[in-house]
N, C-alpha and C positions, 0 to 999 in steps of 0.2 A: 504384356508389359512389367518388368521387373520391379518389387518396391524398392524404394532406396530406404536404405539401411537410416536408423537414428543418427550416426553420426553422417552420412549425405546429409540428411534434411540441415543439421546443426551447420555443417561448412557453409552449405546454401545461405542460409539466413544470417552467419556472419557476415559472408560477401555480401549482402543488401545493407546490412546494418552500416558496414565499414562504406560503401560508396554513398548512401545517402547522411551518413553521420548523424549529429541528435534526431530525435521523432521529427520529423516536416510537419510544421502545423501550417506552414502555403499550402501545402498537398503533394500527392506523389508525381513521380515523372509518368506520361502517359501510359506507358509499357508497365508498370507495376501496377498502377491504379486500376487497366482493365483484367489484369492478372487477380487481383483481389475480388475485383467485382465479381471474377469468376467461383469465388469461393465462400461468399458470405453476402447477404443482404447490405444493401447501404438504404442509410435511414436520410432525407434532403427534407430541405424546408421549400414550400413554395407560396410567395407574394403574390397576393392579388389586391390590388393596389387600385381604388376607387378614385374618381374625383367629385366634387363638386354635383356635375350633371350626371352622376350614375354611370360615365364610363369606364372601362377597364383598361389599365395598360398590360398591353403584350410583348413579348419581343421576339423578332424574327430569327429563325434557326434553320440551319441549312450544314448538315454536316451525314456522316457516315452511318451515324445511328438512326435518326430521326429524318432526313428528309427535310425539304423546303417547307416550311408552315410556320405558324404562330405558337406561341406558347408561353406559360405563365412564367416569370423568372424565378428562378431558385437555385438552388446549390445544394451540394452535400458538404453535411455536417462532418467536423474532422474529427479526431480521434480528441476528447477532455475538452473539446469546444461546444460551448450551449447555444440553442437555438437563437438565441438574442443576437448573441456573437454573430451567426452564420446569417441569421436575414441581414443586418445593417453590410455585413461584406456585400453580399447580393446585390442590395441596393446601390453600394457606389460603384461596384465592377459592371453592373447593367445597365444600371438607367442614370450613374454621373450625379446620384442625390443621396439625401439621408430620409430614413421612414421612421414615421412612429406606427407601430403592431400590437395587436390585442394578443396579449400570451395567450389566454384561450383558444385553440386552434377551429376555426371552422369544420374540418374534417381530417380525418387521417385515415388514408387508403394503404394498404397492403397492393404490389403491383407485381405478378410474376409473367416474364415472357416464355412462352414453350418452348419455343425455339431459338432463342439467343442465349450462348454460352457466356457471354460478357455484358454487362449493364442490364442484367434479365429479372433482378431482381430488387425492390423497392419497398420502404415506407415511407410516403410521404404525407407530409402535416402542410396543412392551407393554414394561412395566418392572413388575417382582414388588412389591410395597411393604408396609410394614408400620408401622403408625401409632406415632408420638413422643409424641405429645400426644392429648388426648380430643378429639372430635368438639364441634363447635360444634352443640350442641342446639337450638337456634332453628331448624336448617335440616333437622332429624330430618323422614320423611315424614309427614303424616297423609293418610290415605285417605281421609277426609270432606271435606280441603281441597286437593288433589294442588295443589302450586308448582312453577313452574319453578326448577330449581334445589337441592330438597331428595333430601335421602340418606337410604338404607335399606340395612340388612345383610340379605341372601339366602343361603339354604341352599343354592338349587337354581336355576339359571338362568333367570330368569323368560319366561314366554311372550311378553310385552310388550316384549322386547327392542328395539330400535329397529336397522333393517334392515341399516345400514352396520356394526355389528358384530356381526351374524351371525357373521363370522371368528372372533370371541370364545369364541363358545359352548364348544368344547371346553376354555377354559381357567376358564370360569365354571361350570362344574360340578361338582358334589362331587367330591373327592380320589379316584381309582381306579374312577370311572364310566366305563362305553363311553361311545365317542365320540359325540356325537347326530349327526344327521343335519340338516344344514341345511336351512332353511327357504327358500321361492321369496320373494325381496324383492318388494314391490310398485314399485321402482324398478328397472330393469335396471341390473347394474353387472359390472363385470368386477373380479376382483382374481388379484393375485400373491403367493408365497410367496417373499420376496426371502430371508429368514431365519428358518426353521421350528425350535422346538423341540416339545417333546412333552412335555403336563403331566405334575407327577409323580403 
């Protein structure tokens, strides 16, 4: 493969900037986002929302990257956006609600997928959250018609948790229960505990 010249790279970047306009704070087009994710790690926030009964709030996900399963609501931090703003945006988009969150993370993990070229390297920050407003009932999970993006309360960590969130099983278990063993994931991945707390 021929290495492109600096002028060719500058021209390609100029074409992208002209197509995108000012720095897009609302997110990149899917094709460009996937390309960027093949070049650099992505930093994301994940929201551990519990209610007074100790249940955790999870979202149903069904896409080409993770397949059908439950996941901890989360989103990727945009350029020059702070974590608090992304937490609020995730709560609004995925739950239709506002949340309070503890700015001290519960844990931080670095996750690398060894077989994926896109969306294959994340720095994931987990925050403890509580609801400030009611959830959007239109997004409640219906087991008879599973919908990508639907939410549901869980008293226990579901078996159908997506592989990449297996690291969160200790946090999703009922408070005070022994830490569960990790499952063997369908996709090879490595992870490091950058900052690890312990479930209360």
